[in-house]
C-alpha positions in Angstrom: 110.4 125.9 135.7 106.6 126.4 136.2 103.8 125.9 133.6 103.7 129.6 132.5 107.5 129.7 132.1 107.5 126.7 129.9 104.6 128.0 127.8 106.5 131.3 127.5 109.4 129.4 125.9 107.1 127.9 123.4 105.5 131.2 122.6 108.9 132.8 122.0 110.9 130.0 120.3 108.6 127.3 118.9 106.6 127.6 115.7 102.9 127.7 116.5 101.7 125.0 114.1 100.0 122.9 116.8 96.8 123.8 118.7 98.2 123.0 122.1 96.5 122.2 125.4 97.6 124.5 128.3 99.3 121.7 130.2 103.0 121.0 130.6 103.4 117.2 130.9 106.4 116.2 133.0 105.9 112.4 133.4 103.9 109.5 132.0 103.4 106.1 133.5 101.1 103.4 132.3 97.7 105.0 131.4 98.4 108.2 133.3 100.1 111.5 132.6 101.3 114.0 135.2 101.6 117.7 134.6 103.8 120.4 136.1 101.1 121.5 138.4 100.7 118.1 140.0 97.6 117.0 138.2 97.0 113.3 137.2 95.4 112.7 133.9 93.8 109.4 132.7 95.1 109.2 129.1 92.7 107.5 126.7 94.6 108.8 123.6 98.2 108.2 124.6 100.6 110.2 122.5 98.2 110.3 119.5 98.0 106.5 119.8 101.8 106.1 119.9 102.2 104.9 123.5 100.0 101.9 122.8 101.5 99.7 125.5 101.4 102.6 128.0 103.7 105.4 128.9 107.2 104.4 129.8 106.6 100.6 129.7 109.3 99.1 131.8 110.5 96.6 129.1 110.9 99.4 126.6 112.7 101.7 129.1 115.1 98.8 130.0 115.7 98.0 126.3 116.5 101.7 125.6 118.9 101.9 128.6 120.7 98.7 127.6 121.0 99.7 123.9 122.0 103.3 124.7 125.1 101.9 126.5 126.1 99.8 123.5 125.2 101.6 120.2 122.9 104.4 119.5 123.2 104.8 115.8 125.1 103.4 112.8 124.5 104.3 109.2 122.7 101.8 107.0 125.8 100.7 105.1 126.4 98.5 108.2 124.3 95.8 109.7 122.9 96.0 113.2 121.4 93.2 115.3 118.3 95.1 116.5 117.2 96.0 113.0 117.6 92.4 111.8 115.7 91.1 114.8 112.9 93.6 114.4 112.4 92.8 110.7 112.1 89.1 111.5 109.6 89.7 114.3 107.4 91.9 112.0 107.7 89.6 109.0 106.6 86.6 111.1 103.6 88.5 112.4 102.4 89.7 109.0 102.7 88.1 105.5 106.4 87.2 105.5 107.6 90.3 103.8 110.8 92.3 103.9 111.1 95.6 105.8 112.4 99.1 105.3 112.7 101.2 108.4 112.1 105.0 108.8 111.1 107.5 111.4 107.4 108.1 111.0 104.2 107.1 109.3 104.4 109.7 106.6 107.9 108.5 105.7 106.6 104.9 105.6 103.9 106.0 103.2 106.2 108.0 101.0 108.4 104.9 100.7 105.4 102.8 99.8 104.4 105.2 97.0 107.9 105.3 95.6 108.2 101.5 95.7 104.9 101.1 93.9 106.1 103.3 91.1 109.4 101.6 90.9 107.9 98.1 90.8 105.1 98.7 88.3 107.4 100.7 86.0 106.6 102.9 83.0 102.9 103.6 82.1 101.7 103.0 85.6 101.8 106.2 87.6 98.4 106.8 89.2 97.4 106.2 92.8 93.9 105.8 94.0 93.0 106.7 97.6 89.8 107.0 99.6 87.9 110.1 100.6 88.3 110.8 104.3 91.8 109.2 104.3 94.8 110.5 106.1 98.3 109.4 105.0 100.6 112.0 106.4 101.9 115.6 106.1 104.7 115.2 103.6 103.9 116.2 100.0 103.1 112.9 98.4 101.4 111.6 101.6 99.4 114.8 101.9 98.4 114.5 98.2 97.3 110.9 98.9 95.2 112.3 101.8 91.8 112.8 100.2 90.6 115.7 102.4 90.6 119.2 100.9 91.1 120.9 104.3 94.6 119.5 104.4 95.4 120.9 100.9 94.4 124.5 101.5 97.2 126.9 100.7 99.4 124.1 99.3 98.0 123.8 95.7 98.9 122.6 93.2 99.2 119.0 94.5 101.3 116.3 92.9 99.7 114.9 89.7 98.5 111.3 89.4 96.3 110.9 92.5 92.6 109.9 92.2 90.1 110.0 95.1 87.0 107.8 95.5 84.4 107.4 98.3 85.5 105.0 101.0 83.8 101.6 100.9 82.3 102.3 97.4 83.3 99.4 95.2 81.5 100.7 92.1 83.3 104.1 92.3 86.6 102.2 92.6 85.8 100.2 89.5 85.0 103.3 87.5 88.4 104.9 88.0 90.5 101.8 87.7 92.7 101.6 84.6 96.0 100.1 83.4 97.6 103.4 84.4 97.1 102.7 88.2 100.3 101.8 90.0 98.6 101.2 93.4 95.6 101.7 95.6 96.5 103.0 99.1 93.8 102.6 101.7 93.4 102.4 105.5 91.5 99.2 106.5 90.0 101.4 109.2 90.2 105.2 108.8 91.5 106.9 111.9 91.7 110.7 111.5 88.8 110.4 109.1 86.5 109.4 111.9 87.0 105.7 112.9 85.4 104.5 109.6 85.5 100.7 109.3 86.4 99.2 106.0 83.9 96.8 104.5 85.3 93.3 103.9 83.9 93.1 100.3 85.2 96.5 99.5 88.8 95.5 100.5 88.4 92.1 98.6 87.2 93.9 95.5 90.2 96.2 95.6 92.5 93.2 95.9 90.8 91.6 92.8 91.1 94.8 90.8 94.8 95.2 91.6 95.5 91.6 90.7 93.6 91.9 87.4 95.5 95.1 86.3 98.9 94.5 87.8 98.5 97.3 90.3 99.7 97.0 93.9 97.6 97.2 97.1 99.0 99.3 99.9 97.5 99.1 103.3 98.3 102.1 105.5 98.3 100.7 109.0 100.2 103.6 110.6 97.4 103.8 113.2 95.8 100.4 113.1 99.0 98.3 113.1 100.9 96.5 115.8 98.0 95.4 118.0 95.6 98.4 118.2 92.6 96.4 116.8 93.3 93.2 118.6 95.3 91.6 115.8 98.8 92.5 114.8 97.5 94.2 111.8 93.9 95.2 110.9 94.0 93.6 107.5 94.0 90.3 109.3 90.4 90.9 110.3 89.5 90.9 106.6 91.6 88.0 105.2 92.9 90.3 102.5 96.7 90.6 102.2 98.4 93.7 100.7 101.5 93.9 98.6 102.9 96.7 100.8 102.1 97.5 104.4 103.0 100.6 106.4 103.1 101.0 110.2 104.4 103.5 112.8 102.6 104.8 115.8 102.5 101.8 118.1 105.6 100.2 116.8 108.2 101.8 119.0 106.3 101.7 122.3 106.5 105.5 122.5 109.5 106.1 120.4 109.7 107.5 116.8 110.0 104.6 114.3 108.1 103.7 111.2 108.3 100.8 108.8 107.2 99.7 105.3 106.9 96.0 104.6 106.6 94.5 101.1 106.3 91.1 99.6 109.6 89.6 98.6 108.9 90.1 94.9 107.9 93.8 95.3 110.7 94.5 97.8 113.2 93.4 95.2 112.5 96.6 93.2 113.9 98.8 96.0 117.6 98.6 95.0 120.5 100.7 96.4 120.2 104.4 95.4 116.4 104.5 94.9 115.4 105.3 98.5 117.1 105.7 101.8 117.0 107.4 105.2 119.8 108.5 107.5 118.1 107.8 110.8 115.7 105.0 109.9 116.4 101.6 111.5 118.8 103.0 114.1 119.8 100.6 116.8 118.2 102.4 119.7 114.7 102.6 118.3 114.8 99.2 116.8 115.7 97.8 120.2 112.6 99.7 121.6 110.4 98.2 118.9 111.7 94.7 119.6 110.9 95.2 123.2 107.4 96.5 122.3 106.5 93.5 120.2 107.8 91.1 122.9 105.8 92.9 125.6 102.6 92.8 123.5 103.0 89.0 123.1 104.2 88.1 126.6 101.6 90.2 128.4 98.6 89.1 126.2 97.9 92.6 125.0 96.2 91.5 121.8 93.7 89.5 123.8 93.2 92.5 126.1 92.6 94.8 123.2 89.8 92.5 122.0 88.2 92.1 125.4 88.6 95.6 126.7 87.6 97.1 123.3 84.2 95.3 123.5 83.9 96.3 127.2 84.6 100.0 126.3 82.1 100.0 123.4 79.4 98.4 125.6 80.0 101.1 128.2 79.9 103.9 125.7 76.7 102.5 124.1 75.1 102.6 127.5 75.9 106.3 127.5 74.1 106.6 124.1 70.9 105.5 125.8 71.3 108.3 128.3 72.6 111.2 126.1 70.9 112.3 122.9 74.2 114.0 121.9 75.6 110.6 121.1 74.6 109.3 117.7 76.6 106.1 117.5 79.6 104.2 118.8 81.9 102.2 116.4 85.3 100.6 116.4 87.4 97.5 116.4 89.6 96.5 119.4 90.9 99.7 121.1 90.3 101.9 118.1 86.9 103.4 119.0 84.9 106.4 117.9 81.9 108.1 119.5 79.9 109.9 116.8 78.2 113.1 118.2 75.4 115.1 116.8 77.3 118.3 117.5 80.8 119.6 118.0 83.0 117.7 120.3 85.9 120.1 120.8 84.4 121.6 123.9 83.7 118.1 125.3 87.4 117.2 124.9 88.4 120.4 126.8 86.0 119.8 129.7 87.1 116.1 129.9 90.7 117.3 130.3 89.6 119.7 133.1 88.2 116.7 134.8 91.3 114.6 134.4 90.5 112.7 131.2 92.4 112.9 127.9 90.5 112.0 124.7 90.5 113.4 121.2 88.0 114.8 118.7 88.5 114.3 115.0 86.4 115.6 112.1 84.7 117.9 114.5 82.2 115.4 115.9 83.9 112.1 116.5 85.4 111.5 120.0 88.3 109.1 119.8 89.0 106.6 122.5 92.3 104.7 121.8 93.6 103.6 125.2 96.8 101.7 125.8 96.5 97.9 125.4 97.4 97.6 129.1 94.3 99.5 130.3 91.9 98.0 132.8 88.2 97.9 133.1 88.3 100.2 136.2 90.2 102.8 134.1 87.6 102.5 131.3 84.9 102.9 134.0 86.6 106.0 135.2 86.9 107.4 131.7 83.2 106.7 130.9 82.1 108.3 134.2 84.0 111.5 133.4 82.5 111.6 129.9 79.1 110.9 131.3 79.4 113.9 133.7 80.7 116.2 131.0 77.9 115.3 128.6 75.3 115.8 131.4 76.7 119.3 131.9 76.6 120.0 128.2 73.0 119.0 127.5 
C-alpha cells in the first residue's frame, strides 16, 4: 500500500478530527521515523512526547514480547505482577504514594479530580486551575483546561471551576475559599507554550491548600517520568503535591497513564467509586516497568539535563542570528522557542527538510527530543531550523 492509498483509507473511513501531516509513518527507531516513501525524519517531538526513550526502545520491545506470551490482560478484580512492580517503582521515585492506573493523561486527571472531591467531602467542590493550562479532552479535564479555544461549541462547561493567571500568587489568593477542593496545576505548562512555574508561586499554592484543607494536584502528564531531568518536575521546586498525574513518557511509547496520591488521600478511593476496564493491564505495565528501568540503567535523567542545556545553548545562538526568535526557555528536554510570528509554516518546512518539531499557541516551537538523543542529532536539528528560518526571513 502506497502513501496515497493509505491517506485514501483515512479520508474515507477515519473521522477528520486531527490536522494530519501528509506522511505515512511505517517505522520508528531511536530518534528517527521512516515513512512509506523511504524518507528518514529526525524526530524532535516523538509521538507528542510519548516516545521519550526513543521509538521502539529494545528493552520495551522485549518486555512487550515476553509479557504478550504470558498474559495480555486481566480485569482488576485480580492481582498481576507487572502492575504491582510498576506501582512500587513509581512510588519510590516520587513521594511514596499509592497508584491508580489508566490509559491516558486525561483519564489520570479525571481520576484526580474525582478523588479530590471524594476526599475533601461536602462543601468543597471548586477547582482552581491556571490560564494557559491543558489537562485533557474529556469533559472535566477540558473544563479544567483554562483556554477558551478548547471550549468552543461545547458550552456549558461543568460548574465549579475557577481560572486564574499562571504564576500569579495574588490572583490565586483572591479566589481561594473554604469551598475549594483542589488546585490543579502543571509545574511547567506544555501545550500552553512551555511556561515555567515560579517556585514561590507553587509554594504559595501549597500553603493555601494546607491552610484551607484543599488538595494540590500536579498534572505531570507531559513533564513526568524524566522529561525535565528529574523523575518529576515538582522535584525541581521542592514542593510535593497530594495527587500527581502522569502519562506520556510512562509507557515508552505505549498507552498508559497513572494517578498517584498520598496514602491518606488514596484511602478515599474505595471500591465502586472509580474504575477502568483496561487500566493497569499486564502488557502495558510491563512496558512501563521496562521504561523506568531503561531510564535508570542508561543514565537518561543525566542526559536530559546535559543535552537540554546543550540544546538551549544552540537555540540561543540561533536567536542572535534570526530576529524571528524572541526567546528560548525550558527545563531539561522540554524546550520552547518563542517566535515573533506564526510558526506553523516553519514546522511544515522543517518536515520537508527531514526534521519533526511542533508548534503550540501559534508562535512557540517545541523541541522535546527523546532522552537518548545525542549532541550530533541536536546539531542536525538546529542546522535544519537555521536553514528554514533563513529562507523565511
